[in-house]
PyMOL commands that place a pseudoatom at each C-alpha (Angstrom):
pseudoatom trace, name=CA, resn=MET, resi=1, chain=A, elem=C, hetatm=0, pos=[-55.506, -46.489, -11.439]
pseudoatom trace, name=CA, resn=PRO, resi=2, chain=A, elem=C, hetatm=0, pos=[-58.161, -45.641, -8.817]
pseudoatom trace, name=CA, resn=PRO, resi=3, chain=A, elem=C, hetatm=0, pos=[-59.251, -48.665, -6.757]
pseudoatom trace, name=CA, resn=GLY, resi=4, chain=A, elem=C, hetatm=0, pos=[-62.169, -50.517, -8.276]
pseudoatom trace, name=CA, resn=LEU, resi=5, chain=A, elem=C, hetatm=0, pos=[-62.055, -48.828, -11.689]
pseudoatom trace, name=CA, resn=ILE, resi=6, chain=A, elem=C, hetatm=0, pos=[-60.801, -51.868, -13.606]
pseudoatom trace, name=CA, resn=THR, resi=7, chain=A, elem=C, hetatm=0, pos=[-63.523, -54.014, -11.998]
pseudoatom trace, name=CA, resn=SER, resi=8, chain=A, elem=C, hetatm=0, pos=[-66.140, -51.427, -12.994]
pseudoatom trace, name=CA, resn=LEU, resi=9, chain=A, elem=C, hetatm=0, pos=[-64.862, -51.399, -16.574]
pseudoatom trace, name=CA, resn=GLN, resi=10, chain=A, elem=C, hetatm=0, pos=[-64.982, -55.203, -16.702]
pseudoatom trace, name=CA, resn=ARG, resi=11, chain=A, elem=C, hetatm=0, pos=[-68.593, -55.150, -15.519]
pseudoatom trace, name=CA, resn=LEU, resi=12, chain=A, elem=C, hetatm=0, pos=[-69.490, -52.380, -17.961]
pseudoatom trace, name=CA, resn=GLN, resi=13, chain=A, elem=C, hetatm=0, pos=[-67.947, -54.320, -20.852]
pseudoatom trace, name=CA, resn=LEU, resi=14, chain=A, elem=C, hetatm=0, pos=[-70.067, -57.355, -19.977]
pseudoatom trace, name=CA, resn=ALA, resi=15, chain=A, elem=C, hetatm=0, pos=[-73.235, -55.299, -19.524]
pseudoatom trace, name=CA, resn=ALA, resi=16, chain=A, elem=C, hetatm=0, pos=[-72.690, -53.667, -22.937]
pseudoatom trace, name=CA, resn=ASP, resi=17, chain=A, elem=C, hetatm=0, pos=[-72.047, -57.023, -24.638]
pseudoatom trace, name=CA, resn=GLY, resi=18, chain=A, elem=C, hetatm=0, pos=[-68.466, -55.981, -25.288]
pseudoatom trace, name=CA, resn=ALA, resi=19, chain=A, elem=C, hetatm=0, pos=[-69.196, -52.521, -26.728]
pseudoatom trace, name=CA, resn=LEU, resi=20, chain=A, elem=C, hetatm=0, pos=[-66.663, -50.594, -24.648]
pseudoatom trace, name=CA, resn=ALA, resi=21, chain=A, elem=C, hetatm=0, pos=[-63.497, -49.034, -26.045]
pseudoatom trace, name=CA, resn=ILE, resi=22, chain=A, elem=C, hetatm=0, pos=[-60.663, -46.838, -24.831]
pseudoatom trace, name=CA, resn=VAL, resi=23, chain=A, elem=C, hetatm=0, pos=[-59.628, -44.034, -27.208]
pseudoatom trace, name=CA, resn=SER, resi=24, chain=A, elem=C, hetatm=0, pos=[-56.347, -42.447, -26.138]
pseudoatom trace, name=CA, resn=GLY, resi=25, chain=A, elem=C, hetatm=0, pos=[-53.396, -40.375, -27.216]
pseudoatom trace, name=CA, resn=ARG, resi=26, chain=A, elem=C, hetatm=0, pos=[-51.185, -42.884, -25.418]
pseudoatom trace, name=CA, resn=PRO, resi=27, chain=A, elem=C, hetatm=0, pos=[-49.736, -45.913, -27.225]
pseudoatom trace, name=CA, resn=LEU, resi=28, chain=A, elem=C, hetatm=0, pos=[-51.744, -49.121, -26.813]
pseudoatom trace, name=CA, resn=GLU, resi=29, chain=A, elem=C, hetatm=0, pos=[-48.887, -50.667, -24.846]
pseudoatom trace, name=CA, resn=GLN, resi=30, chain=A, elem=C, hetatm=0, pos=[-49.353, -48.017, -22.148]
pseudoatom trace, name=CA, resn=VAL, resi=31, chain=A, elem=C, hetatm=0, pos=[-53.152, -48.351, -22.195]
pseudoatom trace, name=CA, resn=ASP, resi=32, chain=A, elem=C, hetatm=0, pos=[-52.840, -52.102, -21.649]
pseudoatom trace, name=CA, resn=HIS, resi=33, chain=A, elem=C, hetatm=0, pos=[-50.319, -51.574, -18.853]
pseudoatom trace, name=CA, resn=PHE, resi=34, chain=A, elem=C, hetatm=0, pos=[-52.686, -49.326, -16.908]
pseudoatom trace, name=CA, resn=LEU, resi=35, chain=A, elem=C, hetatm=0, pos=[-55.723, -51.565, -17.452]
pseudoatom trace, name=CA, resn=ALA, resi=36, chain=A, elem=C, hetatm=0, pos=[-54.048, -54.967, -16.881]
pseudoatom trace, name=CA, resn=PRO, resi=37, chain=A, elem=C, hetatm=0, pos=[-55.352, -57.634, -16.710]
pseudoatom trace, name=CA, resn=LEU, resi=38, chain=A, elem=C, hetatm=0, pos=[-58.296, -56.101, -18.594]
pseudoatom trace, name=CA, resn=ARG, resi=39, chain=A, elem=C, hetatm=0, pos=[-57.815, -55.965, -22.378]
pseudoatom trace, name=CA, resn=LEU, resi=40, chain=A, elem=C, hetatm=0, pos=[-60.404, -53.839, -24.135]
pseudoatom trace, name=CA, resn=ALA, resi=41, chain=A, elem=C, hetatm=0, pos=[-60.984, -52.691, -27.667]
pseudoatom trace, name=CA, resn=ALA, resi=42, chain=A, elem=C, hetatm=0, pos=[-58.724, -49.650, -27.841]
pseudoatom trace, name=CA, resn=ALA, resi=43, chain=A, elem=C, hetatm=0, pos=[-57.268, -46.969, -30.084]
pseudoatom trace, name=CA, resn=GLY, resi=44, chain=A, elem=C, hetatm=0, pos=[-53.849, -45.501, -29.301]
pseudoatom trace, name=CA, resn=VAL, resi=45, chain=A, elem=C, hetatm=0, pos=[-51.878, -42.484, -30.529]
pseudoatom trace, name=CA, resn=HIS, resi=46, chain=A, elem=C, hetatm=0, pos=[-55.153, -40.796, -31.542]
pseudoatom trace, name=CA, resn=GLY, resi=47, chain=A, elem=C, hetatm=0, pos=[-56.100, -43.741, -33.756]
pseudoatom trace, name=CA, resn=VAL, resi=48, chain=A, elem=C, hetatm=0, pos=[-52.756, -44.507, -35.407]
pseudoatom trace, name=CA, resn=GLU, resi=49, chain=A, elem=C, hetatm=0, pos=[-52.985, -47.941, -33.774]
pseudoatom trace, name=CA, resn=ARG, resi=50, chain=A, elem=C, hetatm=0, pos=[-56.309, -49.642, -33.086]
pseudoatom trace, name=CA, resn=ARG, resi=51, chain=A, elem=C, hetatm=0, pos=[-57.378, -53.003, -31.684]
pseudoatom trace, name=CA, resn=SER, resi=52, chain=A, elem=C, hetatm=0, pos=[-60.910, -54.194, -32.441]
pseudoatom trace, name=CA, resn=SER, resi=53, chain=A, elem=C, hetatm=0, pos=[-62.995, -56.105, -29.919]
pseudoatom trace, name=CA, resn=ASP, resi=54, chain=A, elem=C, hetatm=0, pos=[-61.894, -59.412, -31.453]
pseudoatom trace, name=CA, resn=GLY, resi=55, chain=A, elem=C, hetatm=0, pos=[-58.213, -58.495, -31.029]
pseudoatom trace, name=CA, resn=ARG, resi=56, chain=A, elem=C, hetatm=0, pos=[-57.508, -57.598, -34.655]
pseudoatom trace, name=CA, resn=MET, resi=57, chain=A, elem=C, hetatm=0, pos=[-54.848, -54.858, -34.975]
pseudoatom trace, name=CA, resn=THR, resi=58, chain=A, elem=C, hetatm=0, pos=[-54.909, -51.996, -37.484]
pseudoatom trace, name=CA, resn=GLN, resi=59, chain=A, elem=C, hetatm=0, pos=[-52.019, -49.551, -37.898]
pseudoatom trace, name=CA, resn=LEU, resi=60, chain=A, elem=C, hetatm=0, pos=[-52.075, -46.481, -40.108]
pseudoatom trace, name=CA, resn=PRO, resi=61, chain=A, elem=C, hetatm=0, pos=[-48.989, -45.614, -42.177]
pseudoatom trace, name=CA, resn=VAL, resi=62, chain=A, elem=C, hetatm=0, pos=[-47.036, -42.852, -40.445]
pseudoatom trace, name=CA, resn=PRO, resi=63, chain=A, elem=C, hetatm=0, pos=[-44.339, -40.342, -41.410]
pseudoatom trace, name=CA, resn=SER, resi=64, chain=A, elem=C, hetatm=0, pos=[-40.891, -40.438, -39.810]
pseudoatom trace, name=CA, resn=ILE, resi=65, chain=A, elem=C, hetatm=0, pos=[-40.310, -38.360, -36.650]
pseudoatom trace, name=CA, resn=GLU, resi=66, chain=A, elem=C, hetatm=0, pos=[-36.495, -38.362, -36.896]
pseudoatom trace, name=CA, resn=ARG, resi=67, chain=A, elem=C, hetatm=0, pos=[-36.117, -34.787, -38.166]
pseudoatom trace, name=CA, resn=LEU, resi=68, chain=A, elem=C, hetatm=0, pos=[-38.609, -33.536, -35.576]
pseudoatom trace, name=CA, resn=LEU, resi=69, chain=A, elem=C, hetatm=0, pos=[-36.530, -35.203, -32.858]
pseudoatom trace, name=CA, resn=ALA, resi=70, chain=A, elem=C, hetatm=0, pos=[-33.363, -33.565, -34.153]
pseudoatom trace, name=CA, resn=HIS, resi=71, chain=A, elem=C, hetatm=0, pos=[-35.069, -30.157, -34.114]
pseudoatom trace, name=CA, resn=LEU, resi=72, chain=A, elem=C, hetatm=0, pos=[-36.536, -30.457, -30.604]
pseudoatom trace, name=CA, resn=ASN, resi=73, chain=A, elem=C, hetatm=0, pos=[-33.806, -32.361, -28.726]
pseudoatom trace, name=CA, resn=PRO, resi=74, chain=A, elem=C, hetatm=0, pos=[-31.651, -29.233, -28.148]
pseudoatom trace, name=CA, resn=LEU, resi=75, chain=A, elem=C, hetatm=0, pos=[-34.538, -27.420, -26.415]
pseudoatom trace, name=CA, resn=VAL, resi=76, chain=A, elem=C, hetatm=0, pos=[-35.231, -30.393, -24.157]
pseudoatom trace, name=CA, resn=ALA, resi=77, chain=A, elem=C, hetatm=0, pos=[-31.526, -30.744, -23.347]
pseudoatom trace, name=CA, resn=GLN, resi=78, chain=A, elem=C, hetatm=0, pos=[-31.455, -27.118, -22.148]
pseudoatom trace, name=CA, resn=HIS, resi=79, chain=A, elem=C, hetatm=0, pos=[-34.406, -27.491, -19.736]
pseudoatom trace, name=CA, resn=ALA, resi=80, chain=A, elem=C, hetatm=0, pos=[-34.667, -30.330, -17.228]
pseudoatom trace, name=CA, resn=GLY, resi=81, chain=A, elem=C, hetatm=0, pos=[-38.433, -29.821, -16.860]
pseudoatom trace, name=CA, resn=LEU, resi=82, chain=A, elem=C, hetatm=0, pos=[-39.227, -30.707, -20.479]
pseudoatom trace, name=CA, resn=LEU, resi=83, chain=A, elem=C, hetatm=0, pos=[-39.933, -34.220, -21.728]
pseudoatom trace, name=CA, resn=LEU, resi=84, chain=A, elem=C, hetatm=0, pos=[-40.136, -35.597, -25.261]
pseudoatom trace, name=CA, resn=GLU, resi=85, chain=A, elem=C, hetatm=0, pos=[-42.440, -38.616, -25.621]
pseudoatom trace, name=CA, resn=VAL, resi=86, chain=A, elem=C, hetatm=0, pos=[-41.799, -40.669, -28.736]
pseudoatom trace, name=CA, resn=LYS, resi=87, chain=A, elem=C, hetatm=0, pos=[-44.764, -42.593, -30.156]
pseudoatom trace, name=CA, resn=ARG, resi=88, chain=A, elem=C, hetatm=0, pos=[-45.432, -44.352, -33.435]
pseudoatom trace, name=CA, resn=GLY, resi=89, chain=A, elem=C, hetatm=0, pos=[-46.191, -41.508, -35.831]
pseudoatom trace, name=CA, resn=ALA, resi=90, chain=A, elem=C, hetatm=0, pos=[-46.232, -38.831, -33.124]
pseudoatom trace, name=CA, resn=LEU, resi=91, chain=A, elem=C, hetatm=0, pos=[-43.925, -36.784, -30.928]
pseudoatom trace, name=CA, resn=ALA, resi=92, chain=A, elem=C, hetatm=0, pos=[-45.224, -35.098, -27.769]
pseudoatom trace, name=CA, resn=LEU, resi=93, chain=A, elem=C, hetatm=0, pos=[-43.399, -32.276, -25.984]
pseudoatom trace, name=CA, resn=HIS, resi=94, chain=A, elem=C, hetatm=0, pos=[-44.543, -32.151, -22.344]
pseudoatom trace, name=CA, resn=TYR, resi=95, chain=A, elem=C, hetatm=0, pos=[-44.021, -29.015, -20.235]
pseudoatom trace, name=CA, resn=ARG, resi=96, chain=A, elem=C, hetatm=0, pos=[-46.061, -29.932, -17.133]
pseudoatom trace, name=CA, resn=ARG, resi=97, chain=A, elem=C, hetatm=0, pos=[-42.948, -29.589, -14.956]
pseudoatom trace, name=CA, resn=ALA, resi=98, chain=A, elem=C, hetatm=0, pos=[-41.986, -26.306, -16.635]
pseudoatom trace, name=CA, resn=PRO, resi=99, chain=A, elem=C, hetatm=0, pos=[-45.257, -24.439, -17.392]
pseudoatom trace, name=CA, resn=ALA, resi=100, chain=A, elem=C, hetatm=0, pos=[-43.410, -21.146, -17.927]
pseudoatom trace, name=CA, resn=LEU, resi=101, chain=A, elem=C, hetatm=0, pos=[-41.922, -22.704, -21.091]
pseudoatom trace, name=CA, resn=GLU, resi=102, chain=A, elem=C, hetatm=0, pos=[-45.310, -23.220, -22.779]
pseudoatom trace, name=CA, resn=GLN, resi=103, chain=A, elem=C, hetatm=0, pos=[-44.776, -20.533, -25.422]
pseudoatom trace, name=CA, resn=ALA, resi=104, chain=A, elem=C, hetatm=0, pos=[-41.238, -21.693, -26.159]
pseudoatom trace, name=CA, resn=CYS, resi=105, chain=A, elem=C, hetatm=0, pos=[-42.495, -25.246, -26.648]
pseudoatom trace, name=CA, resn=VAL, resi=106, chain=A, elem=C, hetatm=0, pos=[-45.307, -24.185, -28.963]
pseudoatom trace, name=CA, resn=GLN, resi=107, chain=A, elem=C, hetatm=0, pos=[-42.948, -22.029, -31.011]
pseudoatom trace, name=CA, resn=ALA, resi=108, chain=A, elem=C, hetatm=0, pos=[-40.354, -24.809, -31.270]
pseudoatom trace, name=CA, resn=MET, resi=109, chain=A, elem=C, hetatm=0, pos=[-42.899, -27.404, -32.373]
pseudoatom trace, name=CA, resn=THR, resi=110, chain=A, elem=C, hetatm=0, pos=[-44.467, -24.990, -34.863]
pseudoatom trace, name=CA, resn=ALA, resi=111, chain=A, elem=C, hetatm=0, pos=[-41.068, -24.231, -36.379]
pseudoatom trace, name=CA, resn=ALA, resi=112, chain=A, elem=C, hetatm=0, pos=[-40.200, -27.927, -36.588]
pseudoatom trace, name=CA, resn=LEU, resi=113, chain=A, elem=C, hetatm=0, pos=[-43.457, -28.738, -38.361]
pseudoatom trace, name=CA, resn=ARG, resi=114, chain=A, elem=C, hetatm=0, pos=[-42.892, -26.080, -41.022]
pseudoatom trace, name=CA, resn=GLN, resi=115, chain=A, elem=C, hetatm=0, pos=[-40.217, -28.355, -42.445]
pseudoatom trace, name=CA, resn=GLU, resi=116, chain=A, elem=C, hetatm=0, pos=[-42.258, -31.570, -42.273]
pseudoatom trace, name=CA, resn=ALA, resi=117, chain=A, elem=C, hetatm=0, pos=[-45.204, -33.014, -44.194]
pseudoatom trace, name=CA, resn=GLY, resi=118, chain=A, elem=C, hetatm=0, pos=[-47.771, -35.484, -42.919]
pseudoatom trace, name=CA, resn=PHE, resi=119, chain=A, elem=C, hetatm=0, pos=[-48.098, -34.068, -39.393]
pseudoatom trace, name=CA, resn=THR, resi=120, chain=A, elem=C, hetatm=0, pos=[-50.461, -31.705, -37.665]
pseudoatom trace, name=CA, resn=LEU, resi=121, chain=A, elem=C, hetatm=0, pos=[-49.948, -29.761, -34.434]
pseudoatom trace, name=CA, resn=LEU, resi=122, chain=A, elem=C, hetatm=0, pos=[-52.139, -30.762, -31.513]
pseudoatom trace, name=CA, resn=ARG, resi=123, chain=A, elem=C, hetatm=0, pos=[-52.471, -28.891, -28.214]
pseudoatom trace, name=CA, resn=GLY, resi=124, chain=A, elem=C, hetatm=0, pos=[-53.305, -30.777, -25.030]
pseudoatom trace, name=CA, resn=LYS, resi=125, chain=A, elem=C, hetatm=0, pos=[-53.042, -30.391, -21.272]
pseudoatom trace, name=CA, resn=MET, resi=126, chain=A, elem=C, hetatm=0, pos=[-49.487, -29.135, -20.700]
pseudoatom trace, name=CA, resn=VAL, resi=127, chain=A, elem=C, hetatm=0, pos=[-48.344, -30.751, -23.934]
pseudoatom trace, name=CA, resn=VAL, resi=128, chain=A, elem=C, hetatm=0, pos=[-47.901, -29.827, -27.580]
pseudoatom trace, name=CA, resn=GLU, resi=129, chain=A, elem=C, hetatm=0, pos=[-47.801, -32.729, -29.999]
pseudoatom trace, name=CA, resn=ALA, resi=130, chain=A, elem=C, hetatm=0, pos=[-46.959, -33.461, -33.615]
pseudoatom trace, name=CA, resn=LYS, resi=131, chain=A, elem=C, hetatm=0, pos=[-49.265, -36.262, -34.700]
pseudoatom trace, name=CA, resn=THR, resi=132, chain=A, elem=C, hetatm=0, pos=[-49.958, -38.052, -37.960]
pseudoatom trace, name=CA, resn=ALA, resi=133, chain=A, elem=C, hetatm=0, pos=[-52.333, -35.802, -39.873]
pseudoatom trace, name=CA, resn=ASP, resi=134, chain=A, elem=C, hetatm=0, pos=[-54.630, -38.637, -40.957]
pseudoatom trace, name=CA, resn=ALA, resi=135, chain=A, elem=C, hetatm=0, pos=[-55.376, -39.805, -37.386]
pseudoatom trace, name=CA, resn=ASP, resi=136, chain=A, elem=C, hetatm=0, pos=[-57.731, -38.359, -34.787]
pseudoatom trace, name=CA, resn=LYS, resi=137, chain=A, elem=C, hetatm=0, pos=[-60.023, -39.691, -32.089]
pseudoatom trace, name=CA, resn=GLY, resi=138, chain=A, elem=C, hetatm=0, pos=[-63.157, -39.048, -34.141]
pseudoatom trace, name=CA, resn=SER, resi=139, chain=A, elem=C, hetatm=0, pos=[-61.878, -41.219, -36.976]
pseudoatom trace, name=CA, resn=ALA, resi=140, chain=A, elem=C, hetatm=0, pos=[-60.935, -43.946, -34.491]
pseudoatom trace, name=CA, resn=ILE, resi=141, chain=A, elem=C, hetatm=0, pos=[-64.449, -43.952, -33.030]
pseudoatom trace, name=CA, resn=ALA, resi=142, chain=A, elem=C, hetatm=0, pos=[-65.941, -44.008, -36.536]
pseudoatom trace, name=CA, resn=ALA, resi=143, chain=A, elem=C, hetatm=0, pos=[-63.915, -47.141, -37.310]
pseudoatom trace, name=CA, resn=PHE, resi=144, chain=A, elem=C, hetatm=0, pos=[-65.132, -48.871, -34.146]
pseudoatom trace, name=CA, resn=MET, resi=145, chain=A, elem=C, hetatm=0, pos=[-68.735, -48.008, -34.984]
pseudoatom trace, name=CA, resn=GLN, resi=146, chain=A, elem=C, hetatm=0, pos=[-68.494, -49.942, -38.253]
pseudoatom trace, name=CA, resn=GLU, resi=147, chain=A, elem=C, hetatm=0, pos=[-67.588, -53.166, -36.438]
pseudoatom trace, name=CA, resn=PRO, resi=148, chain=A, elem=C, hetatm=0, pos=[-69.326, -55.585, -34.058]
pseudoatom trace, name=CA, resn=PRO, resi=149, chain=A, elem=C, hetatm=0, pos=[-70.266, -55.168, -31.255]
pseudoatom trace, name=CA, resn=PHE, resi=150, chain=A, elem=C, hetatm=0, pos=[-70.497, -51.379, -31.763]
pseudoatom trace, name=CA, resn=VAL, resi=151, chain=A, elem=C, hetatm=0, pos=[-72.334, -51.261, -35.087]
pseudoatom trace, name=CA, resn=GLY, resi=152, chain=A, elem=C, hetatm=0, pos=[-75.912, -50.018, -34.813]
pseudoatom trace, name=CA, resn=ARG, resi=153, chain=A, elem=C, hetatm=0, pos=[-75.449, -48.559, -31.331]
pseudoatom trace, name=CA, resn=ARG, resi=154, chain=A, elem=C, hetatm=0, pos=[-75.570, -44.958, -30.139]
pseudoatom trace, name=CA, resn=PRO, resi=155, chain=A, elem=C, hetatm=0, pos=[-72.016, -43.806, -29.341]
pseudoatom trace, name=CA, resn=VAL, resi=156, chain=A, elem=C, hetatm=0, pos=[-71.220, -42.074, -26.040]
pseudoatom trace, name=CA, resn=PHE, resi=157, chain=A, elem=C, hetatm=0, pos=[-67.728, -40.610, -25.678]
pseudoatom trace, name=CA, resn=ILE, resi=158, chain=A, elem=C, hetatm=0, pos=[-66.295, -39.264, -22.421]
pseudoatom trace, name=CA, resn=GLY, resi=159, chain=A, elem=C, hetatm=0, pos=[-63.086, -37.204, -22.368]
pseudoatom trace, name=CA, resn=ASP, resi=160, chain=A, elem=C, hetatm=0, pos=[-61.288, -34.433, -20.527]
pseudoatom trace, name=CA, resn=ASP, resi=161, chain=A, elem=C, hetatm=0, pos=[-58.703, -33.056, -22.947]
pseudoatom trace, name=CA, resn=ILE, resi=162, chain=A, elem=C, hetatm=0, pos=[-58.528, -30.772, -25.965]
pseudoatom trace, name=CA, resn=THR, resi=163, chain=A, elem=C, hetatm=0, pos=[-57.595, -33.807, -28.042]
pseudoatom trace, name=CA, resn=ASP, resi=164, chain=A, elem=C, hetatm=0, pos=[-61.036, -35.306, -27.278]
pseudoatom trace, name=CA, resn=GLU, resi=165, chain=A, elem=C, hetatm=0, pos=[-62.884, -32.582, -29.195]
pseudoatom trace, name=CA, resn=ALA, resi=166, chain=A, elem=C, hetatm=0, pos=[-62.592, -34.531, -32.465]
pseudoatom trace, name=CA, resn=GLY, resi=167, chain=A, elem=C, hetatm=0, pos=[-64.278, -37.448, -30.699]
pseudoatom trace, name=CA, resn=PHE, resi=168, chain=A, elem=C, hetatm=0, pos=[-67.103, -35.267, -29.383]
pseudoatom trace, name=CA, resn=ALA, resi=169, chain=A, elem=C, hetatm=0, pos=[-67.663, -33.821, -32.850]
pseudoatom trace, name=CA, resn=TRP, resi=170, chain=A, elem=C, hetatm=0, pos=[-67.920, -37.223, -34.507]
pseudoatom trace, name=CA, resn=VAL, resi=171, chain=A, elem=C, hetatm=0, pos=[-70.204, -38.956, -31.994]
pseudoatom trace, name=CA, resn=GLN, resi=172, chain=A, elem=C, hetatm=0, pos=[-72.590, -36.012, -31.931]
pseudoatom trace, name=CA, resn=SER, resi=173, chain=A, elem=C, hetatm=0, pos=[-72.722, -35.833, -35.727]
pseudoatom trace, name=CA, resn=ALA, resi=174, chain=A, elem=C, hetatm=0, pos=[-73.723, -39.524, -35.593]
pseudoatom trace, name=CA, resn=GLY, resi=175, chain=A, elem=C, hetatm=0, pos=[-76.539, -38.888, -33.114]
pseudoatom trace, name=CA, resn=GLY, resi=176, chain=A, elem=C, hetatm=0, pos=[-74.515, -39.815, -30.043]
pseudoatom trace, name=CA, resn=LEU, resi=177, chain=A, elem=C, hetatm=0, pos=[-73.410, -37.904, -26.963]
pseudoatom trace, name=CA, resn=GLY, resi=178, chain=A, elem=C, hetatm=0, pos=[-70.127, -36.245, -26.024]
pseudoatom trace, name=CA, resn=ILE, resi=179, chain=A, elem=C, hetatm=0, pos=[-69.441, -35.740, -22.319]
pseudoatom trace, name=CA, resn=LYS, resi=180, chain=A, elem=C, hetatm=0, pos=[-66.731, -33.260, -21.329]
pseudoatom trace, name=CA, resn=VAL, resi=181, chain=A, elem=C, hetatm=0, pos=[-65.041, -33.913, -17.983]
pseudoatom trace, name=CA, resn=GLY, resi=182, chain=A, elem=C, hetatm=0, pos=[-64.063, -30.822, -15.995]
pseudoatom trace, name=CA, resn=PRO, resi=183, chain=A, elem=C, hetatm=0, pos=[-63.853, -27.143, -16.976]
pseudoatom trace, name=CA, resn=GLY, resi=184, chain=A, elem=C, hetatm=0, pos=[-62.878, -25.566, -20.290]
pseudoatom trace, name=CA, resn=ASP, resi=185, chain=A, elem=C, hetatm=0, pos=[-64.522, -24.722, -23.587]
pseudoatom trace, name=CA, resn=SER, resi=186, chain=A, elem=C, hetatm=0, pos=[-65.952, -27.725, -25.412]
pseudoatom trace, name=CA, resn=GLN, resi=187, chain=A, elem=C, hetatm=0, pos=[-68.406, -28.655, -28.125]
pseudoatom trace, name=CA, resn=ALA, resi=188, chain=A, elem=C, hetatm=0, pos=[-69.604, -31.615, -26.036]
pseudoatom trace, name=CA, resn=HIS, resi=189, chain=A, elem=C, hetatm=0, pos=[-73.351, -31.480, -25.360]
pseudoatom trace, name=CA, resn=ALA, resi=190, chain=A, elem=C, hetatm=0, pos=[-72.956, -32.693, -21.769]
pseudoatom trace, name=CA, resn=ARG, resi=191, chain=A, elem=C, hetatm=0, pos=[-70.517, -32.025, -18.954]
pseudoatom trace, name=CA, resn=ILE, resi=192, chain=A, elem=C, hetatm=0, pos=[-69.506, -33.799, -15.769]
pseudoatom trace, name=CA, resn=ALA, resi=193, chain=A, elem=C, hetatm=0, pos=[-67.430, -32.267, -12.996]
pseudoatom trace, name=CA, resn=SER, resi=194, chain=A, elem=C, hetatm=0, pos=[-64.496, -34.635, -12.526]
pseudoatom trace, name=CA, resn=ALA, resi=195, chain=A, elem=C, hetatm=0, pos=[-62.992, -38.067, -13.114]
pseudoatom trace, name=CA, resn=ALA, resi=196, chain=A, elem=C, hetatm=0, pos=[-64.363, -39.102, -9.711]
pseudoatom trace, name=CA, resn=ALA, resi=197, chain=A, elem=C, hetatm=0, pos=[-67.835, -38.072, -10.867]
pseudoatom trace, name=CA, resn=VAL, resi=198, chain=A, elem=C, hetatm=0, pos=[-67.405, -40.233, -13.984]
pseudoatom trace, name=CA, resn=ARG, resi=199, chain=A, elem=C, hetatm=0, pos=[-66.595, -43.241, -11.807]
pseudoatom trace, name=CA, resn=THR, resi=200, chain=A, elem=C, hetatm=0, pos=[-69.694, -42.548, -9.702]
pseudoatom trace, name=CA, resn=MET, resi=201, chain=A, elem=C, hetatm=0, pos=[-71.802, -42.300, -12.850]
pseudoatom trace, name=CA, resn=LEU, resi=202, chain=A, elem=C, hetatm=0, pos=[-70.472, -45.634, -14.139]
pseudoatom trace, name=CA, resn=ALA, resi=203, chain=A, elem=C, hetatm=0, pos=[-71.231, -47.291, -10.796]
pseudoatom trace, name=CA, resn=ARG, resi=204, chain=A, elem=C, hetatm=0, pos=[-74.832, -46.013, -10.953]
pseudoatom trace, name=CA, resn=ILE, resi=205, chain=A, elem=C, hetatm=0, pos=[-75.212, -47.265, -14.526]
pseudoatom trace, name=CA, resn=LEU, resi=206, chain=A, elem=C, hetatm=0, pos=[-74.057, -50.699, -13.403]
pseudoatom trace, name=CA, resn=GLN, resi=207, chain=A, elem=C, hetatm=0, pos=[-76.544, -50.699, -10.547]
for i in range(1, 207): cmd.bond("trace and resi %d" % i, "trace and resi %d" % (i + 1))
show_as sticks, trace
zoom trace
C-alpha cells in the first residue's frame, strides 16, 4: 500500500460518518490484509461476500468451481506464467506474466463455462474470471446504499478495471457519480488520470 493511504482512508471514513466502503473482486480476507489495521465496510468477490459498516456479514449462495478447476488445471500446468486464483464462488485465470496467452485463456475459460450453470465470464486487466452470475459490483453498492450510514446519500464510486463498469452503471442510475481511473473505454461520467491522482484528490477533500 502507498505510504499514507490507510491514514487518509481512516480520516475519510470519519469525515463521512462511516460512509466509506471498498468494493473489490478480491476476497474480503485479502482486502483486510492490505488495509490492516483499518477495517471498513467492504464487498469481496464482486459482492459474493459483503460486510456492512456494523460488521454484519452477508454471503450469497455460490455454485461449485470443482469442474472448472479440473478443466483449467491442465492449461495452467503447461505454462509457468499462468495462475489460477480460487475464490468463493469464482475462479480467476491470470495471464499477466504470459500476455501472449490471452486468447488461449479466454478460449479455455469460455469452453469450461459452456458445461457449467450459475457462472458468467468476466474480463479484467490481464485476467479472465468465472464468477457467480448473481453477483456484481453494482449489486454490492446497491446493498450498501440501503443500509446506514450510506442510505440517503449520493454514491460516488471510483474504479480502474473493466469489472468496475457495473458499479459505474448502478451509481449513475441512482444519481451518483462514477469516476474511471486511467485510460480505456468507460461509461463513467468522470475520469481521473491515475491512482496517484486519486490519492491527491482524497487529500484535497480532507483538507
